[in-house]
PDB file of N, H, CA, C and O in Angstrom:
ATOM      1  N   MET A   1       0.840  -1.168   0.000  1.00  0.00           N
ATOM      2  CA  MET A   1       0.000   0.000   0.000  1.00  0.00           C
ATOM      3  C   MET A   1       0.889   1.237   0.000  1.00  0.00           C
ATOM      4  O   MET A   1       1.888   1.302   0.716  1.00  0.00           O
ATOM      5  N   HIS A   2       0.511   2.205  -0.809  1.00  0.00           N
ATOM      6  H   HIS A   2      -0.300   2.152  -1.391  1.00  0.00           H
ATOM      7  CA  HIS A   2       1.252   3.462  -0.870  1.00  0.00           C
ATOM      8  C   HIS A   2       0.452   4.546  -0.164  1.00  0.00           C
ATOM      9  O   HIS A   2      -0.736   4.719  -0.436  1.00  0.00           O
ATOM     10  N   LEU A   3       1.087   5.268   0.729  1.00  0.00           N
ATOM     11  H   LEU A   3       2.052   5.129   0.949  1.00  0.00           H
ATOM     12  CA  LEU A   3       0.437   6.370   1.422  1.00  0.00           C
ATOM     13  C   LEU A   3       0.961   7.680   0.864  1.00  0.00           C
ATOM     14  O   LEU A   3       2.147   7.811   0.560  1.00  0.00           O
ATOM     15  N   LEU A   4       0.065   8.645   0.734  1.00  0.00           N
ATOM     16  H   LEU A   4      -0.898   8.538   0.980  1.00  0.00           H
ATOM     17  CA  LEU A   4       0.438   9.951   0.203  1.00  0.00           C
ATOM     18  C   LEU A   4       0.248  11.020   1.266  1.00  0.00           C
ATOM     19  O   LEU A   4      -0.623  10.912   2.129  1.00  0.00           O
ATOM     20  N   THR A   5       1.074  12.050   1.191  1.00  0.00           N
ATOM     21  H   THR A   5       1.782  12.138   0.490  1.00  0.00           H
ATOM     22  CA  THR A   5       0.832  13.211   2.037  1.00  0.00           C
ATOM     23  C   THR A   5      -0.347  13.976   1.445  1.00  0.00           C
ATOM     24  O   THR A   5      -0.773  13.703   0.322  1.00  0.00           O
ATOM     25  N   GLN A   6      -0.867  14.927   2.200  1.00  0.00           N
ATOM     26  H   GLN A   6      -0.521  15.149   3.112  1.00  0.00           H
ATOM     27  CA  GLN A   6      -1.984  15.732   1.715  1.00  0.00           C
ATOM     28  C   GLN A   6      -1.596  16.474   0.435  1.00  0.00           C
ATOM     29  O   GLN A   6      -2.385  16.537  -0.507  1.00  0.00           O
ATOM     30  N   ASN A   7      -0.395  17.030   0.398  1.00  0.00           N
ATOM     31  H   ASN A   7       0.246  16.978   1.164  1.00  0.00           H
ATOM     32  CA  ASN A   7       0.064  17.751  -0.792  1.00  0.00           C
ATOM     33  C   ASN A   7       0.220  16.826  -1.991  1.00  0.00           C
ATOM     34  O   ASN A   7      -0.123  17.202  -3.112  1.00  0.00           O
ATOM     35  N   GLN A   8       0.730  15.626  -1.768  1.00  0.00           N
ATOM     36  H   GLN A   8       1.008  15.321  -0.858  1.00  0.00           H
ATOM     37  CA  GLN A   8       0.868  14.662  -2.858  1.00  0.00           C
ATOM     38  C   GLN A   8      -0.498  14.250  -3.397  1.00  0.00           C
ATOM     39  O   GLN A   8      -0.672  14.111  -4.608  1.00  0.00           O
ATOM     40  N   ALA A   9      -1.463  14.056  -2.509  1.00  0.00           N
ATOM     41  H   ALA A   9      -1.322  14.169  -1.525  1.00  0.00           H
ATOM     42  CA  ALA A   9      -2.812  13.677  -2.933  1.00  0.00           C
ATOM     43  C   ALA A   9      -3.452  14.790  -3.756  1.00  0.00           C
ATOM     44  O   ALA A   9      -4.104  14.521  -4.765  1.00  0.00           O
ATOM     45  N   LYS A  10      -3.267  16.034  -3.331  1.00  0.00           N
ATOM     46  H   LYS A  10      -2.737  16.252  -2.511  1.00  0.00           H
ATOM     47  CA  LYS A  10      -3.803  17.172  -4.091  1.00  0.00           C
ATOM     48  C   LYS A  10      -3.168  17.238  -5.476  1.00  0.00           C
ATOM     49  O   LYS A  10      -3.857  17.443  -6.475  1.00  0.00           O
ATOM     50  N   GLU A  11      -1.871  17.065  -5.526  1.00  0.00           N
ATOM     51  H   GLU A  11      -1.311  16.898  -4.715  1.00  0.00           H
ATOM     52  CA  GLU A  11      -1.166  17.101  -6.812  1.00  0.00           C
ATOM     53  C   GLU A  11      -1.652  15.980  -7.725  1.00  0.00           C
ATOM     54  O   GLU A  11      -1.849  16.196  -8.921  1.00  0.00           O
ATOM     55  N   LEU A  12      -1.842  14.804  -7.180  1.00  0.00           N
ATOM     56  H   LEU A  12      -1.681  14.628  -6.208  1.00  0.00           H
ATOM     57  CA  LEU A  12      -2.346  13.674  -7.958  1.00  0.00           C
ATOM     58  C   LEU A  12      -3.753  13.959  -8.477  1.00  0.00           C
ATOM     59  O   LEU A  12      -4.063  13.649  -9.627  1.00  0.00           O
ATOM     60  N   ASP A  13      -4.608  14.548  -7.636  1.00  0.00           N
ATOM     61  H   ASP A  13      -4.357  14.800  -6.701  1.00  0.00           H
ATOM     62  CA  ASP A  13      -5.952  14.936  -8.072  1.00  0.00           C
ATOM     63  C   ASP A  13      -5.880  15.938  -9.221  1.00  0.00           C
ATOM     64  O   ASP A  13      -6.595  15.808 -10.214  1.00  0.00           O
ATOM     65  N   ASN A  14      -5.009  16.941  -9.077  1.00  0.00           N
ATOM     66  H   ASN A  14      -4.428  17.047  -8.270  1.00  0.00           H
ATOM     67  CA  ASN A  14      -4.866  17.955 -10.127  1.00  0.00           C
ATOM     68  C   ASN A  14      -4.372  17.345 -11.433  1.00  0.00           C
ATOM     69  O   ASN A  14      -4.876  17.680 -12.505  1.00  0.00           O
ATOM     70  N   LEU A  15      -3.393  16.455 -11.349  1.00  0.00           N
ATOM     71  H   LEU A  15      -2.984  16.183 -10.478  1.00  0.00           H
ATOM     72  CA  LEU A  15      -2.871  15.801 -12.552  1.00  0.00           C
ATOM     73  C   LEU A  15      -3.919  14.896 -13.192  1.00  0.00           C
ATOM     74  O   LEU A  15      -4.021  14.830 -14.417  1.00  0.00           O
ATOM     75  N   SER A  16      -4.691  14.205 -12.371  1.00  0.00           N
ATOM     76  H   SER A  16      -4.609  14.258 -11.376  1.00  0.00           H
ATOM     77  CA  SER A  16      -5.752  13.335 -12.902  1.00  0.00           C
ATOM     78  C   SER A  16      -6.733  14.149 -13.721  1.00  0.00           C
ATOM     79  O   SER A  16      -7.200  13.705 -14.770  1.00  0.00           O
ATOM     80  N   SER A  17      -7.042  15.342 -13.239  1.00  0.00           N
ATOM     81  H   SER A  17      -6.663  15.703 -12.388  1.00  0.00           H
ATOM     82  CA  SER A  17      -7.991  16.211 -13.931  1.00  0.00           C
ATOM     83  C   SER A  17      -7.371  16.836 -15.179  1.00  0.00           C
ATOM     84  O   SER A  17      -7.951  16.769 -16.262  1.00  0.00           O
ATOM     85  N   SER A  18      -6.203  17.440 -15.030  1.00  0.00           N
ATOM     86  H   SER A  18      -5.731  17.495 -14.150  1.00  0.00           H
ATOM     87  CA  SER A  18      -5.605  18.168 -16.154  1.00  0.00           C
ATOM     88  C   SER A  18      -5.034  17.255 -17.234  1.00  0.00           C
ATOM     89  O   SER A  18      -5.191  17.538 -18.422  1.00  0.00           O
ATOM     90  N   ASP A  19      -4.381  16.178 -16.850  1.00  0.00           N
ATOM     91  H   ASP A  19      -4.253  15.948 -15.885  1.00  0.00           H
ATOM     92  CA  ASP A  19      -3.722  15.309 -17.829  1.00  0.00           C
ATOM     93  C   ASP A  19      -4.619  14.204 -18.377  1.00  0.00           C
ATOM     94  O   ASP A  19      -4.451  13.774 -19.518  1.00  0.00           O
ATOM     95  N   TYR A  20      -5.570  13.745 -17.568  1.00  0.00           N
ATOM     96  H   TYR A  20      -5.706  14.095 -16.641  1.00  0.00           H
ATOM     97  CA  TYR A  20      -6.379  12.597 -17.984  1.00  0.00           C
ATOM     98  C   TYR A  20      -7.870  12.887 -18.059  1.00  0.00           C
ATOM     99  O   TYR A  20      -8.646  12.013 -18.445  1.00  0.00           O
ATOM    100  N   GLY A  21      -8.287  14.098 -17.696  1.00  0.00           N
ATOM    101  H   GLY A  21      -7.657  14.808 -17.383  1.00  0.00           H
ATOM    102  CA  GLY A  21      -9.687  14.479 -17.792  1.00  0.00           C
ATOM    103  C   GLY A  21     -10.611  13.777 -16.808  1.00  0.00           C
ATOM    104  O   GLY A  21     -11.810  13.657 -17.059  1.00  0.00           O
ATOM    105  N   ILE A  22     -10.063  13.316 -15.695  1.00  0.00           N
ATOM    106  H   ILE A  22      -9.088  13.414 -15.491  1.00  0.00           H
ATOM    107  CA  ILE A  22     -10.875  12.648 -14.674  1.00  0.00           C
ATOM    108  C   ILE A  22     -11.324  13.706 -13.668  1.00  0.00           C
ATOM    109  O   ILE A  22     -10.493  14.360 -13.038  1.00  0.00           O
ATOM    110  N   SER A  23     -12.630  13.870 -13.519  1.00  0.00           N
ATOM    111  H   SER A  23     -13.305  13.338 -14.030  1.00  0.00           H
ATOM    112  CA  SER A  23     -13.153  14.910 -12.633  1.00  0.00           C
ATOM    113  C   SER A  23     -12.972  14.535 -11.161  1.00  0.00           C
ATOM    114  O   SER A  23     -12.836  13.363 -10.809  1.00  0.00           O
ATOM    115  N   SER A  24     -12.977  15.559 -10.323  1.00  0.00           N
ATOM    116  H   SER A  24     -13.088  16.511 -10.609  1.00  0.00           H
ATOM    117  CA  SER A  24     -12.899  15.326  -8.878  1.00  0.00           C
ATOM    118  C   SER A  24     -14.081  14.495  -8.402  1.00  0.00           C
ATOM    119  O   SER A  24     -13.934  13.639  -7.529  1.00  0.00           O
ATOM    120  N   ASP A  25     -15.263  14.750  -8.981  1.00  0.00           N
ATOM    121  H   ASP A  25     -15.383  15.446  -9.689  1.00  0.00           H
ATOM    122  CA  ASP A  25     -16.445  13.965  -8.611  1.00  0.00           C
ATOM    123  C   ASP A  25     -16.234  12.483  -8.902  1.00  0.00           C
ATOM    124  O   ASP A  25     -16.613  11.630  -8.099  1.00  0.00           O
ATOM    125  N   SER A  26     -15.632  12.175 -10.044  1.00  0.00           N
ATOM    126  H   SER A  26     -15.323  12.867 -10.696  1.00  0.00           H
ATOM    127  CA  SER A  26     -15.365  10.771 -10.388  1.00  0.00           C
ATOM    128  C   SER A  26     -14.382  10.147  -9.406  1.00  0.00           C
ATOM    129  O   SER A  26     -14.544   8.996  -9.001  1.00  0.00           O
ATOM    130  N   LEU A  27     -13.367  10.910  -9.028  1.00  0.00           N
ATOM    131  H   LEU A  27     -13.236  11.845  -9.357  1.00  0.00           H
ATOM    132  CA  LEU A  27     -12.392  10.403  -8.060  1.00  0.00           C
ATOM    133  C   LEU A  27     -13.057  10.133  -6.712  1.00  0.00           C
ATOM    134  O   LEU A  27     -12.780   9.120  -6.069  1.00  0.00           O
ATOM    135  N   ILE A  28     -13.943  11.051  -6.283  1.00  0.00           N
ATOM    136  H   ILE A  28     -14.168  11.874  -6.805  1.00  0.00           H
ATOM    137  CA  ILE A  28     -14.642  10.880  -5.007  1.00  0.00           C
ATOM    138  C   ILE A  28     -15.543   9.657  -5.054  1.00  0.00           C
ATOM    139  O   ILE A  28     -15.556   8.856  -4.120  1.00  0.00           O
ATOM    140  N   LYS A  29     -16.300   9.510  -6.146  1.00  0.00           N
ATOM    141  H   LYS A  29     -16.289  10.162  -6.905  1.00  0.00           H
ATOM    142  CA  LYS A  29     -17.206   8.367  -6.261  1.00  0.00           C
ATOM    143  C   LYS A  29     -16.431   7.055  -6.264  1.00  0.00           C
ATOM    144  O   LYS A  29     -16.841   6.088  -5.622  1.00  0.00           O
ATOM    145  N   ASN A  30     -15.314   7.019  -6.983  1.00  0.00           N
ATOM    146  H   ASN A  30     -14.981   7.805  -7.505  1.00  0.00           H
ATOM    147  CA  ASN A  30     -14.506   5.802  -7.030  1.00  0.00           C
ATOM    148  C   ASN A  30     -13.930   5.478  -5.649  1.00  0.00           C
ATOM    149  O   ASN A  30     -13.938   4.324  -5.221  1.00  0.00           O
ATOM    150  N   ALA A  31     -13.432   6.504  -4.961  1.00  0.00           N
ATOM    151  H   ALA A  31     -13.425   7.441  -5.309  1.00  0.00           H
ATOM    152  CA  ALA A  31     -12.906   6.291  -3.608  1.00  0.00           C
ATOM    153  C   ALA A  31     -14.009   5.799  -2.683  1.00  0.00           C
ATOM    154  O   ALA A  31     -13.790   4.909  -1.861  1.00  0.00           O
ATOM    155  N   GLY A  32     -15.185   6.379  -2.820  1.00  0.00           N
ATOM    156  H   GLY A  32     -15.363   7.102  -3.488  1.00  0.00           H
ATOM    157  CA  GLY A  32     -16.322   5.955  -2.002  1.00  0.00           C
ATOM    158  C   GLY A  32     -16.708   4.515  -2.249  1.00  0.00           C
ATOM    159  O   GLY A  32     -16.974   3.767  -1.309  1.00  0.00           O
ATOM    160  N   LYS A  33     -16.740   4.121  -3.521  1.00  0.00           N
ATOM    161  H   LYS A  33     -16.523   4.729  -4.285  1.00  0.00           H
ATOM    162  CA  LYS A  33     -17.099   2.739  -3.865  1.00  0.00           C
ATOM    163  C   LYS A  33     -16.071   1.753  -3.324  1.00  0.00           C
ATOM    164  O   LYS A  33     -16.428   0.725  -2.749  1.00  0.00           O
ATOM    165  N   LYS A  34     -14.799   2.071  -3.512  1.00  0.00           N
ATOM    166  H   LYS A  34     -14.509   2.906  -3.979  1.00  0.00           H
ATOM    167  CA  LYS A  34     -13.744   1.166  -3.039  1.00  0.00           C
ATOM    168  C   LYS A  34     -13.760   1.041  -1.517  1.00  0.00           C
ATOM    169  O   LYS A  34     -13.610  -0.054  -0.976  1.00  0.00           O
ATOM    170  N   THR A  35     -13.942   2.172  -0.830  1.00  0.00           N
ATOM    171  H   THR A  35     -14.064   3.062  -1.269  1.00  0.00           H
ATOM    172  CA  THR A  35     -13.998   2.146   0.629  1.00  0.00           C
ATOM    173  C   THR A  35     -15.222   1.386   1.107  1.00  0.00           C
ATOM    174  O   THR A  35     -15.137   0.581   2.034  1.00  0.00           O
ATOM    175  N   ALA A  36     -16.371   1.644   0.469  1.00  0.00           N
ATOM    176  H   ALA A  36     -16.440   2.298  -0.284  1.00  0.00           H
ATOM    177  CA  ALA A  36     -17.606   0.943   0.836  1.00  0.00           C
ATOM    178  C   ALA A  36     -17.458  -0.556   0.622  1.00  0.00           C
ATOM    179  O   ALA A  36     -17.879  -1.345   1.468  1.00  0.00           O
ATOM    180  N   ASN A  37     -16.869  -0.957  -0.494  1.00  0.00           N
ATOM    181  H   ASN A  37     -16.527  -0.316  -1.181  1.00  0.00           H
ATOM    182  CA  ASN A  37     -16.672  -2.387  -0.757  1.00  0.00           C
ATOM    183  C   ASN A  37     -15.791  -3.032   0.305  1.00  0.00           C
ATOM    184  O   ASN A  37     -16.035  -4.166   0.716  1.00  0.00           O
ATOM    185  N   PHE A  38     -14.774  -2.311   0.745  1.00  0.00           N
ATOM    186  H   PHE A  38     -14.576  -1.389   0.411  1.00  0.00           H
ATOM    187  CA  PHE A  38     -13.911  -2.836   1.803  1.00  0.00           C
ATOM    188  C   PHE A  38     -14.703  -3.020   3.097  1.00  0.00           C
ATOM    189  O   PHE A  38     -14.615  -4.063   3.745  1.00  0.00           O
ATOM    190  N   ILE A  39     -15.478  -1.994   3.468  1.00  0.00           N
ATOM    191  H   ILE A  39     -15.550  -1.146   2.942  1.00  0.00           H
ATOM    192  CA  ILE A  39     -16.283  -2.075   4.697  1.00  0.00           C
ATOM    193  C   ILE A  39     -17.269  -3.227   4.613  1.00  0.00           C
ATOM    194  O   ILE A  39     -17.411  -4.002   5.559  1.00  0.00           O
ATOM    195  N   ILE A  40     -17.950  -3.339   3.480  1.00  0.00           N
ATOM    196  H   ILE A  40     -17.834  -2.710   2.712  1.00  0.00           H
ATOM    197  CA  ILE A  40     -18.945  -4.400   3.293  1.00  0.00           C
ATOM    198  C   ILE A  40     -18.295  -5.774   3.375  1.00  0.00           C
ATOM    199  O   ILE A  40     -18.896  -6.714   3.894  1.00  0.00           O
ATOM    200  N   SER A  41     -17.068  -5.897   2.864  1.00  0.00           N
ATOM    201  H   SER A  41     -16.580  -5.133   2.442  1.00  0.00           H
ATOM    202  CA  SER A  41     -16.383  -7.195   2.907  1.00  0.00           C
ATOM    203  C   SER A  41     -16.034  -7.609   4.338  1.00  0.00           C
ATOM    204  O   SER A  41     -15.861  -8.795   4.619  1.00  0.00           O
ATOM    205  N   LYS A  42     -15.932  -6.638   5.233  1.00  0.00           N
ATOM    206  H   LYS A  42     -16.073  -5.675   5.005  1.00  0.00           H
ATOM    207  CA  LYS A  42     -15.567  -6.928   6.621  1.00  0.00           C
ATOM    208  C   LYS A  42     -16.778  -7.143   7.525  1.00  0.00           C
ATOM    209  O   LYS A  42     -16.669  -7.788   8.568  1.00  0.00           O
ATOM    210  N   PHE A  43     -17.926  -6.604   7.130  1.00  0.00           N
ATOM    211  H   PHE A  43     -18.014  -6.080   6.283  1.00  0.00           H
ATOM    212  CA  PHE A  43     -19.128  -6.701   7.960  1.00  0.00           C
ATOM    213  C   PHE A  43     -20.279  -7.251   7.132  1.00  0.00           C
ATOM    214  O   PHE A  43     -20.547  -6.775   6.029  1.00  0.00           O
ATOM    215  N   GLU A  44     -20.952  -8.250   7.669  1.00  0.00           N
ATOM    216  H   GLU A  44     -20.735  -8.637   8.565  1.00  0.00           H
ATOM    217  CA  GLU A  44     -22.094  -8.828   6.969  1.00  0.00           C
ATOM    218  C   GLU A  44     -23.348  -8.006   7.251  1.00  0.00           C
ATOM    219  O   GLU A  44     -23.368  -7.174   8.158  1.00  0.00           O
ATOM    220  N   ASN A  45     -24.387  -8.248   6.466  1.00  0.00           N
ATOM    221  H   ASN A  45     -24.371  -8.923   5.729  1.00  0.00           H
ATOM    222  CA  ASN A  45     -25.707  -7.635   6.658  1.00  0.00           C
ATOM    223  C   ASN A  45     -25.719  -6.121   6.478  1.00  0.00           C
ATOM    224  O   ASN A  45     -26.540  -5.439   7.091  1.00  0.00           O
ATOM    225  N   MET A  46     -24.832  -5.587   5.656  1.00  0.00           N
ATOM    226  H   MET A  46     -24.165  -6.142   5.158  1.00  0.00           H
ATOM    227  CA  MET A  46     -24.854  -4.155   5.369  1.00  0.00           C
ATOM    228  C   MET A  46     -25.383  -3.961   3.958  1.00  0.00           C
ATOM    229  O   MET A  46     -25.071  -4.743   3.060  1.00  0.00           O
ATOM    230  N   GLU A  47     -26.181  -2.924   3.762  1.00  0.00           N
ATOM    231  H   GLU A  47     -26.435  -2.289   4.491  1.00  0.00           H
ATOM    232  CA  GLU A  47     -26.704  -2.632   2.434  1.00  0.00           C
ATOM    233  C   GLU A  47     -25.644  -1.859   1.647  1.00  0.00           C
ATOM    234  O   GLU A  47     -25.309  -0.732   2.011  1.00  0.00           O
ATOM    235  N   PRO A  48     -25.113  -2.448   0.574  1.00  0.00           N
ATOM    236  CA  PRO A  48     -24.011  -1.834  -0.165  1.00  0.00           C
ATOM    237  C   PRO A  48     -24.272  -0.396  -0.606  1.00  0.00           C
ATOM    238  O   PRO A  48     -23.398   0.456  -0.445  1.00  0.00           O
ATOM    239  N   LYS A  49     -25.437  -0.105  -1.153  1.00  0.00           N
ATOM    240  H   LYS A  49     -26.147  -0.797  -1.284  1.00  0.00           H
ATOM    241  CA  LYS A  49     -25.692   1.237  -1.682  1.00  0.00           C
ATOM    242  C   LYS A  49     -25.693   2.276  -0.564  1.00  0.00           C
ATOM    243  O   LYS A  49     -25.171   3.376  -0.744  1.00  0.00           O
ATOM    244  N   LYS A  50     -26.278   1.939   0.593  1.00  0.00           N
ATOM    245  H   LYS A  50     -26.702   1.045   0.739  1.00  0.00           H
ATOM    246  CA  LYS A  50     -26.302   2.879   1.713  1.00  0.00           C
ATOM    247  C   LYS A  50     -24.892   3.162   2.221  1.00  0.00           C
ATOM    248  O   LYS A  50     -24.555   4.306   2.524  1.00  0.00           O
ATOM    249  N   VAL A  51     -24.080   2.128   2.311  1.00  0.00           N
ATOM    250  H   VAL A  51     -24.355   1.198   2.065  1.00  0.00           H
ATOM    251  CA  VAL A  51     -22.698   2.306   2.774  1.00  0.00           C
ATOM    252  C   VAL A  51     -21.933   3.166   1.780  1.00  0.00           C
ATOM    253  O   VAL A  51     -21.194   4.067   2.177  1.00  0.00           O
ATOM    254  N   GLU A  52     -22.106   2.895   0.495  1.00  0.00           N
ATOM    255  H   GLU A  52     -22.706   2.163   0.173  1.00  0.00           H
ATOM    256  CA  GLU A  52     -21.405   3.644  -0.550  1.00  0.00           C
ATOM    257  C   GLU A  52     -21.764   5.128  -0.493  1.00  0.00           C
ATOM    258  O   GLU A  52     -20.874   5.976  -0.542  1.00  0.00           O
ATOM    259  N   LEU A  53     -23.040   5.451  -0.392  1.00  0.00           N
ATOM    260  H   LEU A  53     -23.764   4.762  -0.352  1.00  0.00           H
ATOM    261  CA  LEU A  53     -23.468   6.846  -0.333  1.00  0.00           C
ATOM    262  C   LEU A  53     -22.946   7.532   0.923  1.00  0.00           C
ATOM    263  O   LEU A  53     -22.525   8.687   0.866  1.00  0.00           O
ATOM    264  N   TYR A  54     -22.969   6.841   2.045  1.00  0.00           N
ATOM    265  H   TYR A  54     -23.312   5.902   2.091  1.00  0.00           H
ATOM    266  CA  TYR A  54     -22.463   7.405   3.294  1.00  0.00           C
ATOM    267  C   TYR A  54     -20.974   7.731   3.169  1.00  0.00           C
ATOM    268  O   TYR A  54     -20.540   8.815   3.559  1.00  0.00           O
ATOM    269  N   VAL A  55     -20.206   6.811   2.634  1.00  0.00           N
ATOM    270  H   VAL A  55     -20.558   5.931   2.317  1.00  0.00           H
ATOM    271  CA  VAL A  55     -18.759   7.011   2.508  1.00  0.00           C
ATOM    272  C   VAL A  55     -18.460   8.164   1.558  1.00  0.00           C
ATOM    273  O   VAL A  55     -17.590   8.985   1.846  1.00  0.00           O
ATOM    274  N   GLU A  56     -19.164   8.241   0.430  1.00  0.00           N
ATOM    275  H   GLU A  56     -19.871   7.574   0.195  1.00  0.00           H
ATOM    276  CA  GLU A  56     -18.962   9.348  -0.510  1.00  0.00           C
ATOM    277  C   GLU A  56     -19.223  10.684   0.170  1.00  0.00           C
ATOM    278  O   GLU A  56     -18.448  11.625   0.001  1.00  0.00           O
ATOM    279  N   LYS A  57     -20.300  10.776   0.932  1.00  0.00           N
ATOM    280  H   LYS A  57     -20.930  10.011   1.069  1.00  0.00           H
ATOM    281  CA  LYS A  57     -20.625  12.028   1.628  1.00  0.00           C
ATOM    282  C   LYS A  57     -19.543  12.380   2.637  1.00  0.00           C
ATOM    283  O   LYS A  57     -19.155  13.543   2.749  1.00  0.00           O
ATOM    284  N   GLU A  58     -19.055  11.396   3.367  1.00  0.00           N
ATOM    285  H   GLU A  58     -19.369  10.451   3.277  1.00  0.00           H
ATOM    286  CA  GLU A  58     -18.002  11.646   4.353  1.00  0.00           C
ATOM    287  C   GLU A  58     -16.727  12.148   3.682  1.00  0.00           C
ATOM    288  O   GLU A  58     -16.079  13.063   4.192  1.00  0.00           O
ATOM    289  N   ILE A  59     -16.366  11.566   2.560  1.00  0.00           N
ATOM    290  H   ILE A  59     -16.892  10.824   2.146  1.00  0.00           H
ATOM    291  CA  ILE A  59     -15.175  12.008   1.828  1.00  0.00           C
ATOM    292  C   ILE A  59     -15.346  13.458   1.388  1.00  0.00           C
ATOM    293  O   ILE A  59     -14.416  14.256   1.506  1.00  0.00           O
ATOM    294  N   MET A  60     -16.525  13.801   0.884  1.00  0.00           N
ATOM    295  H   MET A  60     -17.281  13.153   0.789  1.00  0.00           H
ATOM    296  CA  MET A  60     -16.781  15.167   0.434  1.00  0.00           C
ATOM    297  C   MET A  60     -16.718  16.155   1.598  1.00  0.00           C
ATOM    298  O   MET A  60     -16.202  17.260   1.437  1.00  0.00           O
ATOM    299  N   VAL A  61     -17.231  15.777   2.758  1.00  0.00           N
ATOM    300  H   VAL A  61     -17.651  14.878   2.889  1.00  0.00           H
ATOM    301  CA  VAL A  61     -17.185  16.646   3.939  1.00  0.00           C
ATOM    302  C   VAL A  61     -15.740  16.889   4.353  1.00  0.00           C
ATOM    303  O   VAL A  61     -15.360  18.025   4.636  1.00  0.00           O
ATOM    304  N   VAL A  62     -14.944  15.847   4.390  1.00  0.00           N
ATOM    305  H   VAL A  62     -15.253  14.925   4.160  1.00  0.00           H
ATOM    306  CA  VAL A  62     -13.535  15.993   4.768  1.00  0.00           C
ATOM    307  C   VAL A  62     -12.814  16.903   3.785  1.00  0.00           C
ATOM    308  O   VAL A  62     -12.032  17.760   4.197  1.00  0.00           O
ATOM    309  N   MET A  63     -13.064  16.729   2.494  1.00  0.00           N
ATOM    310  H   MET A  63     -13.699  16.032   2.159  1.00  0.00           H
ATOM    311  CA  MET A  63     -12.413  17.579   1.493  1.00  0.00           C
ATOM    312  C   MET A  63     -12.832  19.039   1.662  1.00  0.00           C
ATOM    313  O   MET A  63     -11.995  19.934   1.548  1.00  0.00           O
ATOM    314  N   ASP A  64     -14.110  19.292   1.930  1.00  0.00           N
ATOM    315  H   ASP A  64     -14.790  18.565   2.022  1.00  0.00           H
ATOM    316  CA  ASP A  64     -14.578  20.661   2.148  1.00  0.00           C
ATOM    317  C   ASP A  64     -13.922  21.272   3.379  1.00  0.00           C
ATOM    318  O   ASP A  64     -13.521  22.435   3.354  1.00  0.00           O
ATOM    319  N   LEU A  65     -13.810  20.503   4.447  1.00  0.00           N
ATOM    320  H   LEU A  65     -14.136  19.558   4.467  1.00  0.00           H
ATOM    321  CA  LEU A  65     -13.164  21.004   5.658  1.00  0.00           C
ATOM    322  C   LEU A  65     -11.691  21.313   5.415  1.00  0.00           C
ATOM    323  O   LEU A  65     -11.164  22.296   5.934  1.00  0.00           O
ATOM    324  N   GLN A  66     -11.033  20.474   4.628  1.00  0.00           N
ATOM    325  H   GLN A  66     -11.461  19.675   4.206  1.00  0.00           H
ATOM    326  CA  GLN A  66      -9.622  20.719   4.325  1.00  0.00           C
ATOM    327  C   GLN A  66      -9.464  22.007   3.526  1.00  0.00           C
ATOM    328  O   GLN A  66      -8.527  22.769   3.764  1.00  0.00           O
ATOM    329  N   ARG A  67     -10.360  22.258   2.591  1.00  0.00           N
ATOM    330  H   ARG A  67     -11.121  21.639   2.397  1.00  0.00           H
ATOM    331  CA  ARG A  67     -10.294  23.496   1.800  1.00  0.00           C
ATOM    332  C   ARG A  67     -10.477  24.720   2.692  1.00  0.00           C
ATOM    333  O   ARG A  67      -9.811  25.736   2.493  1.00  0.00           O
ATOM    334  N   LEU A  68     -11.372  24.632   3.672  1.00  0.00           N
ATOM    335  H   LEU A  68     -11.913  23.807   3.833  1.00  0.00           H
ATOM    336  CA  LEU A  68     -11.616  25.757   4.572  1.00  0.00           C
ATOM    337  C   LEU A  68     -10.417  26.052   5.459  1.00  0.00           C
ATOM    338  O   LEU A  68     -10.199  27.198   5.854  1.00  0.00           O
ATOM    339  N   CYS A  69      -9.642  25.027   5.772  1.00  0.00           N
ATOM    340  H   CYS A  69      -9.818  24.096   5.451  1.00  0.00           H
ATOM    341  CA  CYS A  69      -8.495  25.190   6.669  1.00  0.00           C
ATOM    342  C   CYS A  69      -7.254  25.697   5.957  1.00  0.00           C
ATOM    343  O   CYS A  69      -6.275  26.062   6.608  1.00  0.00           O
ATOM    344  N   ILE A  70      -7.278  25.724   4.656  1.00  0.00           N
ATOM    345  H   ILE A  70      -8.073  25.428   4.127  1.00  0.00           H
ATOM    346  CA  ILE A  70      -6.077  26.134   3.898  1.00  0.00           C
ATOM    347  C   ILE A  70      -6.067  27.634   3.704  1.00  0.00           C
ATOM    348  O   ILE A  70      -5.144  28.171   3.092  1.00  0.00           O
TER     349      ILE A  70
END
């Protein structure tokens, strides 16, 4: 697993958008789906769509808070 600093993650997001045309929304949705799938794989009896939507919203909240702190 590779871990990125906050600055590295921002740079990667910017490059994904400028060089490859991948929107921030697409990156958030993909991160949400992958995180939700991981959570669902660890816990039984969870509704996948509800977990996915919750995780996407949480990611968006964290990103908004980070923007406010900069």
